[in-house]
N, C-alpha and C positions, 0 to 999 in steps of 0.2 A: 494573250492567254494569261490567266491568273495562276500564280504558283504559290503554293502554301507548303511550308516545311514544318512538320510536326516532330517534336522530340523533346529532349532534355538538354539545356544549354551546356552543361558540363560533360556531356558524352563526347568522347573523342571523335567518333564517326560523324556526329552531328556538327561538331566544330569544323571538321574537314570539309564537309558538304557545304556548309554556310560560307566558309572562306573561299571555296572553289566558285560558288555562284557569285559572290561579291567581286572576286578578281576578274570575272568576266562581265561585270556590270549588269548582272541579271537582277531585276527587282523581284522580291518575294516577300511574303508575310511569314512570320514565325509564330507558331503556336507552341507554347511551353506547357508540357504535360504537368509539370510540378506546380506551376502557378495557376494554370487555366483548366486543369483536368483533362480527361479524355472526353472528347465530344461524342456522345452516344450515337447520334445519327451518323456521324462520319465513321465511327468504328464499325457500325453495321454495314455501311457501304464498303469499307475496306475488306471486311470479312467476306462479303459477297464477291468482290472483285478479285482479291488475291488469295483468299482462303486463310483459315486459321493456322495451318501448319507453317505457312510462310511468315505470318505476322507474329507468331509467338516465338520469342527468343529463348530457346532452351539451353543456349550456351553461356548466357550471362550470369552475373553474380546474383541478381535477384531471384532468378529461377533456382539456382543451386541452393539458395538460403531458404526456399520454401520447404515446409514440412512434406514428408513423403505422402501423406494422405491427400494433400492439395495437388501435388504433382500427379498422383495416380487418378485423381478425379477428372483430369483434363483428357477428354477422349473425343470431343466434337466441338463444333463452333460455339454452341451455347455455353459449354463448360469453360472453354478457353476465354470467351468473352467475359465471363464472370471474374476470372482471375485477372484479366487485363484491366478491368475497371477497378478492381481492388488494389492491384499492383501495377500501375502504369509502366513501371520500369521493365516489365517483362515483354513489352511491345518492342519488336525489333525496330531500330532507328537508323536513319530518319524514315518517316513515312512522308512521301511527297505526292501532292496532288498537282499534276501538270494539266491544268484545266480539268477535264473529266477523267483523265487517266491516273491511276495510282501506281506508285512504285515504292518498294521497300528496300532500304539499304542504300549505300552510296557506291556507285560505279561510274567512273569517268567514261568508260566505253558506252554504257547505257544512257548516261545523262547528256553527253555531247550532242547527239542528234536532237534531243528535246530543246536544248539551249539554242542550238542553231536555228530551229524553227520558231523559237520564241522571240528572237531578236530581229 
């Protein structure tokens, strides 16, 4: 199974997730939103699979710094997508593709079964 971790390298949650995978000897590819951008087709797939509400991080600093008009404009998948493309840091991290399954965020409880089946 191919594992791809998407995120920002200096994000604490992404750091924890990557360290956790590395400590277990799990091979994965890392896609850096800052250097490589948000892959449009992948973003569309994530929105279909997990939904914009789960993918949009309304708790983060980037969201809080957005102007009120931009925040108010987000009301569906298309409007959330536009903000995510313009401001990749509003995407909850990490986004992980475990083969064809997508998960958002880092959870040892959720990740352990995936890692066990991948090794």
